[in-house]
MMTF fields as JSON, N, C-alpha, C and O atoms, coordinates in Angstrom:
{
  "mmtfVersion": "1.0.0",
  "mmtfProducer": "UNKNOWN",
  "numBonds": 331,
  "numAtoms": 332,
  "numGroups": 83,
  "numChains": 1,
  "numModels": 1,
  "chainsPerModel": [1],
  "groupsPerChain": [83],
  "chainIdList": ["A"],
  "bondAtomList": [4, 2, 8, 6, 12, 10, 16, 14, 20, 18, 24, 22, 28, 26, 32, 30, 36, 34, 40, 38, 44, 42, 48, 46, 52, 50, 56, 54, 60, 58, 64, 62, 68, 66, 72, 70, 76, 74, 80, 78, 84, 82, 88, 86, 92, 90, 96, 94, 100, 98, 104, 102, 108, 106, 112, 110, 116, 114, 120, 118, 124, 122, 128, 126, 132, 130, 136, 134, 140, 138, 144, 142, 148, 146, 152, 150, 156, 154, 160, 158, 164, 162, 168, 166, 172, 170, 176, 174, 180, 178, 184, 182, 188, 186, 192, 190, 196, 194, 200, 198, 204, 202, 208, 206, 212, 210, 216, 214, 220, 218, 224, 222, 228, 226, 232, 230, 236, 234, 240, 238, 244, 242, 248, 246, 252, 250, 256, 254, 260, 258, 264, 262, 268, 266, 272, 270, 276, 274, 280, 278, 284, 282, 288, 286, 292, 290, 296, 294, 300, 298, 304, 302, 308, 306, 312, 310, 316, 314, 320, 318, 324, 322, 328, 326],
  "bondOrderList": [1, 1, 1, 1, 1, 1, 1, 1, 1, 1, 1, 1, 1, 1, 1, 1, 1, 1, 1, 1, 1, 1, 1, 1, 1, 1, 1, 1, 1, 1, 1, 1, 1, 1, 1, 1, 1, 1, 1, 1, 1, 1, 1, 1, 1, 1, 1, 1, 1, 1, 1, 1, 1, 1, 1, 1, 1, 1, 1, 1, 1, 1, 1, 1, 1, 1, 1, 1, 1, 1, 1, 1, 1, 1, 1, 1, 1, 1, 1, 1, 1, 1],
  "groupList": [{"groupName": "MET", "atomNameList": ["N", "CA", "C", "O"], "elementList": ["N", "C", "C", "O"], "formalChargeList": [0, 0, 0, 0], "bondAtomList": [1, 0, 2, 1, 3, 2], "bondOrderList": [1, 1, 2], "singleLetterCode": "M", "chemCompType": "L-PEPTIDE LINKING"}, {"groupName": "ALA", "atomNameList": ["N", "CA", "C", "O"], "elementList": ["N", "C", "C", "O"], "formalChargeList": [0, 0, 0, 0], "bondAtomList": [1, 0, 2, 1, 3, 2], "bondOrderList": [1, 1, 2], "singleLetterCode": "A", "chemCompType": "L-PEPTIDE LINKING"}, {"groupName": "THR", "atomNameList": ["N", "CA", "C", "O"], "elementList": ["N", "C", "C", "O"], "formalChargeList": [0, 0, 0, 0], "bondAtomList": [1, 0, 2, 1, 3, 2], "bondOrderList": [1, 1, 2], "singleLetterCode": "T", "chemCompType": "L-PEPTIDE LINKING"}, {"groupName": "LYS", "atomNameList": ["N", "CA", "C", "O"], "elementList": ["N", "C", "C", "O"], "formalChargeList": [0, 0, 0, 0], "bondAtomList": [1, 0, 2, 1, 3, 2], "bondOrderList": [1, 1, 2], "singleLetterCode": "K", "chemCompType": "L-PEPTIDE LINKING"}, {"groupName": "GLU", "atomNameList": ["N", "CA", "C", "O"], "elementList": ["N", "C", "C", "O"], "formalChargeList": [0, 0, 0, 0], "bondAtomList": [1, 0, 2, 1, 3, 2], "bondOrderList": [1, 1, 2], "singleLetterCode": "E", "chemCompType": "L-PEPTIDE LINKING"}, {"groupName": "ASP", "atomNameList": ["N", "CA", "C", "O"], "elementList": ["N", "C", "C", "O"], "formalChargeList": [0, 0, 0, 0], "bondAtomList": [1, 0, 2, 1, 3, 2], "bondOrderList": [1, 1, 2], "singleLetterCode": "D", "chemCompType": "L-PEPTIDE LINKING"}, {"groupName": "ILE", "atomNameList": ["N", "CA", "C", "O"], "elementList": ["N", "C", "C", "O"], "formalChargeList": [0, 0, 0, 0], "bondAtomList": [1, 0, 2, 1, 3, 2], "bondOrderList": [1, 1, 2], "singleLetterCode": "I", "chemCompType": "L-PEPTIDE LINKING"}, {"groupName": "ASN", "atomNameList": ["N", "CA", "C", "O"], "elementList": ["N", "C", "C", "O"], "formalChargeList": [0, 0, 0, 0], "bondAtomList": [1, 0, 2, 1, 3, 2], "bondOrderList": [1, 1, 2], "singleLetterCode": "N", "chemCompType": "L-PEPTIDE LINKING"}, {"groupName": "PHE", "atomNameList": ["N", "CA", "C", "O"], "elementList": ["N", "C", "C", "O"], "formalChargeList": [0, 0, 0, 0], "bondAtomList": [1, 0, 2, 1, 3, 2], "bondOrderList": [1, 1, 2], "singleLetterCode": "F", "chemCompType": "L-PEPTIDE LINKING"}, {"groupName": "LEU", "atomNameList": ["N", "CA", "C", "O"], "elementList": ["N", "C", "C", "O"], "formalChargeList": [0, 0, 0, 0], "bondAtomList": [1, 0, 2, 1, 3, 2], "bondOrderList": [1, 1, 2], "singleLetterCode": "L", "chemCompType": "L-PEPTIDE LINKING"}, {"groupName": "VAL", "atomNameList": ["N", "CA", "C", "O"], "elementList": ["N", "C", "C", "O"], "formalChargeList": [0, 0, 0, 0], "bondAtomList": [1, 0, 2, 1, 3, 2], "bondOrderList": [1, 1, 2], "singleLetterCode": "V", "chemCompType": "L-PEPTIDE LINKING"}, {"groupName": "SER", "atomNameList": ["N", "CA", "C", "O"], "elementList": ["N", "C", "C", "O"], "formalChargeList": [0, 0, 0, 0], "bondAtomList": [1, 0, 2, 1, 3, 2], "bondOrderList": [1, 1, 2], "singleLetterCode": "S", "chemCompType": "L-PEPTIDE LINKING"}, {"groupName": "TYR", "atomNameList": ["N", "CA", "C", "O"], "elementList": ["N", "C", "C", "O"], "formalChargeList": [0, 0, 0, 0], "bondAtomList": [1, 0, 2, 1, 3, 2], "bondOrderList": [1, 1, 2], "singleLetterCode": "Y", "chemCompType": "L-PEPTIDE LINKING"}, {"groupName": "GLN", "atomNameList": ["N", "CA", "C", "O"], "elementList": ["N", "C", "C", "O"], "formalChargeList": [0, 0, 0, 0], "bondAtomList": [1, 0, 2, 1, 3, 2], "bondOrderList": [1, 1, 2], "singleLetterCode": "Q", "chemCompType": "L-PEPTIDE LINKING"}, {"groupName": "ARG", "atomNameList": ["N", "CA", "C", "O"], "elementList": ["N", "C", "C", "O"], "formalChargeList": [0, 0, 0, 0], "bondAtomList": [1, 0, 2, 1, 3, 2], "bondOrderList": [1, 1, 2], "singleLetterCode": "R", "chemCompType": "L-PEPTIDE LINKING"}],
  "groupTypeList": [0, 1, 2, 0, 2, 3, 4, 5, 6, 6, 6, 3, 2, 7, 1, 8, 9, 6, 5, 4, 8, 4, 10, 5, 4, 5, 5, 6, 11, 11, 5, 1, 5, 9, 3, 4, 2, 9, 4, 9, 5, 11, 9, 5, 12, 10, 5, 9, 10, 10, 11, 10, 4, 11, 7, 8, 7, 10, 3, 9, 5, 1, 5, 5, 8, 2, 5, 6, 10, 2, 9, 13, 7, 8, 12, 5, 9, 9, 4, 14, 3, 9, 3],
  "groupIdList": [1, 2, 3, 4, 5, 6, 7, 8, 9, 10, 11, 12, 13, 14, 15, 16, 17, 18, 19, 20, 21, 22, 23, 24, 25, 26, 27, 28, 29, 30, 31, 32, 33, 34, 35, 36, 37, 38, 39, 40, 41, 42, 43, 44, 45, 46, 47, 48, 49, 50, 51, 52, 53, 54, 55, 56, 57, 58, 59, 60, 61, 62, 63, 64, 65, 66, 67, 68, 69, 70, 71, 72, 73, 74, 75, 76, 77, 78, 79, 80, 81, 82, 83],
  "secStructList": [7, 7, 7, 7, 7, 2, 2, 2, 2, 2, 2, 2, 2, 2, 2, 2, 2, 2, 2, 6, 1, 7, 7, 7, 1, 6, 6, 7, 7, 6, 6, 1, 5, 2, 2, 2, 2, 2, 6, 7, 7, 2, 2, 2, 2, 2, 2, 2, 2, 2, 2, 2, 2, 2, 2, 2, 7, 7, 7, 7, 7, 6, 6, 6, 6, 1, 1, 7, 7, 5, 2, 2, 2, 2, 2, 2, 2, 2, 2, 2, 2, 2, 7],
  "xCoordList": [-37.243, -38.888, -39.054, -38.245, -40.493, -40.894, -41.19, -41.547, -40.921, -41.125, -42.633, -43.53, -42.925, -44.335, -44.623, -43.916, -46.02, -46.936, -47.177, -47.165, -47.461, -47.981, -49.19, -49.337, -49.803, -51.104, -50.94, -51.764, -49.86, -49.432, -48.95, -49.233, -47.946, -47.55, -49.011, -49.222, -49.679, -50.565, -51.721, -52.032, -52.046, -52.515, -51.668, -52.041, -50.556, -49.807, -49.215, -48.825, -49.232, -49.312, -50.389, -50.256, -51.563, -52.766, -53.02, -53.25, -53.005, -52.75, -52.02, -52.347, -50.888, -50.197, -50.837, -51.279, -50.855, -51.443, -52.755, -53.195, -53.279, -54.71, -54.385, -55.038, -53.388, -53.231, -52.303, -52.516, -51.255, -50.159, -50.241, -49.921, -50.781, -51.18, -52.85, -53.406, -53.477, -54.822, -55.531, -56.251, -55.368, -55.924, -57.564, -57.84, -58.313, -59.749, -59.319, -58.429, -59.981, -59.925, -60.648, -59.985, -61.527, -62.153, -61.286, -61.469, -60.274, -59.33, -58.103, -57.291, -58.217, -57.065, -57.572, -58.286, -56.965, -57.073, -55.784, -54.897, -55.599, -54.243, -53.88, -52.745, -54.866, -54.465, -54.796, -55.119, -54.642, -54.974, -53.637, -52.601, -53.61, -52.185, -51.571, -52.094, -50.279, -50.106, -50.002, -50.566, -49.285, -49.077, -50.399, -50.564, -51.354, -52.709, -53.946, -54.999, -53.428, -54.28, -54.208, -55.091, -52.406, -51.665, -51.787, -51.518, -52.128, -51.692, -50.404, -50.266, -49.454, -48.242, -47.081, -46.793, -46.765, -45.979, -44.156, -44.031, -43.09, -41.775, -41.668, -41.18, -42.105, -41.93, -42.361, -41.727, -44.068, -44.427, -43.869, -43.92, -43.105, -42.136, -41.279, -40.977, -40.523, -39.651, -40.596, -40.054, -41.438, -42.252, -42.818, -42.828, -43.17, -43.404, -42.287, -42.56, -41.047, -40.079, -39.664, -39.5, -39.467, -39.525, -40.561, -40.165, -41.598, -43.11, -42.904, -43.154, -42.24, -41.597, -40.507, -40.435, -39.675, -38.276, -38.8, -38.287, -39.774, -40.259, -40.994, -40.997, -41.829, -42.868, -42.281, -42.4, -41.647, -40.72, -39.25, -38.619, -38.888, -37.418, -36.546, -35.62, -36.818, -36.245, -36.063, -36.793, -34.978, -34.305, -34.787, -34.419, -35.649, -35.693, -35.401, -35.602, -34.705, -34.281, -35.01, -36.031, -34.505, -35.404, -35.167, -35.573, -34.667, -34.43, -35.43, -35.975, -35.683, -36.665, -37.886, -38.541, -38.459, -39.585, -40.004, -41.04, -38.957, -38.471, -39.884, -40.523, -40.075, -41.386, -42.49, -43.339, -42.562, -43.992, -44.913, -44.619, -46.226, -47.504, -48.545, -49.239, -48.443, -49.769, -49.773, -48.919, -50.308, -50.137, -49.693, -48.747, -50.423, -49.637, -48.199, -47.423, -47.886, -46.225, -45.667, -44.623, -46.115, -45.646, -45.659, -44.734, -46.676, -46.526, -45.558, -44.893, -45.48, -44.477, -42.855, -42.027, -42.602, -41.243, -41.247, -40.349, -42.029, -41.789, -41.315, -40.322, -42.334, -42.144, -40.633, -39.985, -40.345, -38.675, -37.718, -36.83, -38.268, -37.301, -37.352, -36.282, -38.132, -38.308, -37.733, -37.474, -37.403, -36.83, -35.547, -35.048],
  "yCoordList": [28.332, 28.334, 29.38, 30.082, 29.667, 30.975, 31.269, 30.459, 32.806, 32.974, 32.765, 33.242, 31.931, 32.102, 33.288, 34.043, 33.389, 34.71, 34.086, 32.926, 35.526, 35.287, 34.315, 33.233, 34.613, 33.559, 32.27, 31.413, 31.955, 30.604, 29.719, 28.555, 30.808, 30.331, 30.013, 29.042, 31.078, 30.73, 29.258, 28.311, 29.287, 27.981, 26.646, 25.806, 26.777, 25.407, 25.124, 24.027, 26.198, 26.201, 25.725, 25.101, 26.234, 25.633, 24.212, 23.357, 23.962, 22.266, 21.599, 20.412, 21.897, 20.733, 21.064, 20.071, 21.974, 21.979, 21.614, 21.765, 21.159, 20.407, 19.001, 18.091, 18.677, 17.631, 16.439, 15.329, 17.411, 16.669, 16.84, 15.965, 18.262, 18.138, 18.038, 18.473, 17.47, 17.415, 18.653, 18.574, 19.723, 21.233, 21.44, 21.342, 21.74, 22.053, 23.284, 24.044, 23.443, 23.955, 25.277, 26.295, 25.428, 26.163, 27.256, 28.44, 26.286, 26.74, 27.818, 28.407, 27.893, 28.597, 29.676, 29.682, 31.066, 32.386, 32.97, 32.342, 34.285, 34.558, 35.188, 35.208, 35.573, 36.061, 34.776, 34.974, 33.489, 32.403, 32.187, 32.451, 31.785, 31.672, 30.124, 29.051, 30.392, 29.173, 27.972, 26.901, 28.247, 27.152, 26.725, 25.562, 27.269, 26.725, 26.198, 25.612, 26.607, 26.23, 24.961, 24.124, 24.861, 23.815, 22.349, 21.151, 22.892, 22.502, 21.845, 20.728, 22.677, 22.243, 21.907, 22.651, 21.062, 20.795, 20.856, 21.236, 20.693, 20.667, 19.457, 19.802, 18.482, 17.39, 17.927, 17.793, 18.784, 18.994, 19.956, 19.974, 21.129, 21.876, 21.35, 22.036, 19.96, 19.294, 18.668, 18.482, 18.515, 17.998, 19.25, 19.277, 20.026, 21.522, 22.036, 22.65, 21.956, 22.3, 21.29, 21.861, 20.178, 18.861, 19.392, 19.47, 19.659, 20.044, 20.982, 20.909, 22.023, 23.31, 23.208, 23.828, 22.038, 21.86, 20.897, 21.082, 19.995, 19.162, 19.753, 19.438, 20.881, 21.359, 22.783, 22.968, 23.617, 24.708, 24.694, 25.608, 23.598, 23.485, 24.805, 25.411, 25.022, 26.272, 25.414, 24.534, 25.934, 25.638, 26.382, 27.557, 25.933, 26.539, 26.232, 25.042, 27.054, 26.707, 27.193, 27.845, 26.891, 27.336, 28.891, 29.225, 29.734, 31.138, 31.773, 32.847, 31.085, 31.633, 31.765, 32.76, 30.797, 30.764, 31.781, 31.663, 32.801, 33.62, 34.604, 34.617, 35.122, 36.293, 35.324, 36.032, 34.307, 33.542, 33.176, 32.489, 33.88, 33.9, 33.243, 32.254, 34.323, 33.98, 33.219, 33.699, 32.428, 31.873, 33.309, 33.333, 34.214, 35.452, 35.645, 36.032, 35.479, 35.691, 34.526, 34.737, 33.381, 32.121, 32.405, 31.978, 33.124, 33.069, 33.97, 33.886, 35.059, 36.265, 35.461, 35.834, 34.562, 34.337, 33.418, 33.703, 32.543, 31.874, 32.555, 32.228, 33.837, 34.616, 35.107, 35.186, 35.419, 35.917, 35.368, 35.766, 33.797, 32.703, 32.418, 32.065, 32.468, 32.344, 33.164, 32.966, 34.486, 35.245, 34.995, 35.612],
  "zCoordList": [-51.925, -51.368, -50.938, -50.332, -51.304, -51.041, -49.504, -48.649, -49.353, -48.014, -47.611, -48.306, -46.302, -46.078, -45.521, -44.852, -45.957, -45.086, -43.82, -43.408, -43.197, -41.533, -41.977, -41.408, -42.715, -42.594, -43.087, -42.767, -43.932, -43.81, -42.696, -42.414, -42.004, -40.621, -39.424, -38.698, -39.6, -38.434, -39.261, -38.539, -40.251, -40.784, -40.151, -39.333, -40.768, -40.545, -39.037, -38.637, -38.378, -37.042, -36.027, -34.975, -36.694, -36.094, -36.575, -35.72, -37.539, -38.032, -37.599, -37.596, -37.103, -36.522, -34.755, -34.178, -34.236, -32.955, -32.477, -31.337, -33.398, -33.285, -33.754, -33.243, -34.735, -35.202, -34.097, -33.608, -34.092, -32.79, -31.36, -30.556, -30.986, -29.492, -29.284, -28.276, -30.272, -29.555, -29.053, -28.058, -29.66, -29.282, -30.246, -31.442, -29.096, -29.92, -30.781, -30.4, -31.943, -32.58, -31.926, -32.125, -31.391, -30.521, -29.56, -29.28, -29.204, -28.263, -28.829, -28.116, -30.306, -30.741, -31.369, -32.372, -30.41, -31.032, -30.827, -30.249, -31.32, -31.24, -29.588, -29.112, -29.035, -27.747, -26.608, -25.437, -27.223, -26.318, -25.621, -26.232, -24.547, -23.625, -23.854, -23.556, -24.487, -24.932, -24.187, -24.408, -23.361, -22.041, -21.888, -22.256, -21.48, -20.91, -21.921, -21.667, -23.018, -24.411, -24.691, -24.877, -24.709, -25.247, -23.685, -23.777, -22.828, -21.785, -21.502, -21.002, -21.884, -21.886, -20.548, -19.611, -20.733, -19.506, -19.753, -20.917, -19.294, -19.56, -21.212, -22.288, -20.988, -21.877, -23.427, -24.474, -23.125, -24.288, -24.924, -26.153, -24.074, -24.814, -25.527, -26.504, -25.386, -26.071, -27.497, -28.587, -27.348, -28.59, -29.566, -30.797, -28.852, -29.575, -30.237, -31.269, -29.921, -30.586, -31.622, -32.7, -31.677, -32.321, -33.545, -34.708, -33.239, -34.14, -35.423, -36.626, -34.431, -35.002, -36.37, -37.431, -35.718, -36.518, -38.001, -39.104, -37.767, -38.756, -39.687, -40.877, -39.029, -39.769, -40.773, -41.984, -39.745, -40.614, -41.062, -41.593, -40.768, -40.784, -39.801, -40.341, -38.861, -38.154, -36.65, -36.196, -36.141, -34.66, -33.605, -33.586, -32.558, -31.304, -30.551, -30.308, -29.597, -27.921, -26.948, -27.168, -25.603, -24.494, -24.154, -23.041, -24.816, -24.622, -25.743, -25.489, -27.038, -27.818, -27.209, -27.518, -26.213, -25.503, -24.201, -23.548, -23.984, -23.098, -22.823, -21.771, -23.612, -23.748, -24.765, -25.305, -24.99, -25.452, -24.211, -23.233, -24.542, -23.613, -24.335, -24.099, -25.588, -26.224, -27.609, -28.355, -28.04, -29.689, -30.646, -31.433, -30.418, -31.543, -31.16, -32.033, -30.287, -29.662, -30.324, -30.941, -30.335, -31.011, -32.469, -33.161, -33.019, -34.442, -34.844, -35.876, -33.783, -34.09, -34.131, -34.961, -33.336, -33.019, -34.491, -35.284, -34.808, -36.198, -37.369, -38.021, -37.674, -38.333, -38.657, -39.701, -37.213, -37.069, -37.739, -38.493, -37.077, -37.436, -38.795, -39.292, -39.381, -41.312, -42.059, -43.246, -41.217, -42.353, -42.73, -43.671]
}
C-alpha cells in the first residue's frame, strides 16, 4: 500500500470526524482544539481510537494523546504512526 500523504491523512480524518463524531465541517481547522471541537469525553476517546484503527490500521494508546491538543497535533500523530 502506498504511503498516505499528509493531505490524504487530513481528508480521511476529517471525513470520519464528520461521519462518526458528527463534527460540523465548519468547526474543523488545523488549530481547532481536539477535545472542545469534538466534544470528547473519555468514552469518546475510546471511539476515536477504534475509528483510527479501522480507518488507518494503526494502534493508538493513551500515551499517544499526551501532547495532542489541536487537530494539527492529531494529524501529525497519525502521520508519524503511518510511517
